[in-house]
Steps between C-alpha positions, in 0.01 A plus 500: 500500500562815296492555126783445257768757576795571274810617683673811375829325422358171377567370151124488435474874573786577263353289220155654554651851494688425176175377341325818612780716359478313169123565496571869573743524207259323262217733601728802461595389148132451412426845643776669301384332178142607568611860565675485162174360353676190373423133543178323586229712660406332831162666547157337530345739250758396240515131591122449489456695177448300186786472253320743269454756780868472595609561142274806474639661819722795421817578693317793660226266627758259644697773681293511825500119521878487461530765772276308740694181430833678553397649834356169619821313416706776662300463821537122482875543461519725807285256697727202414810705579381599846367151576842359410670755724260410781578128466874575524488754783171434684466879528139602546560818302548302179184300564307821570613656171413181310153494658437866414608433141254208480215723620595777256515247218164351599325836486684609185406188306135523597 
């Protein structure tokens, strides 16, 4: 009759929460590396640039793209964290925070 519901104490909920926490940690690591301006630059402007254009970009030109990437991954990390907490606790407050973070991220990325 109803949709698929995951109980708060079920094994499925715990596994799903662990996967969400792992995603949160991975996004946090990517965010920290981007704030340090290290690692691959996950930004459309950089990804779609030709190899020659990428090689000609100075560190100063990459800086705003690293910052945007870092903030986006930070927001993704917070979103996964609060979604994982929601799955474990079924507290609407966690879901509300996660939803607000998604909206903030949506408008920031655009």
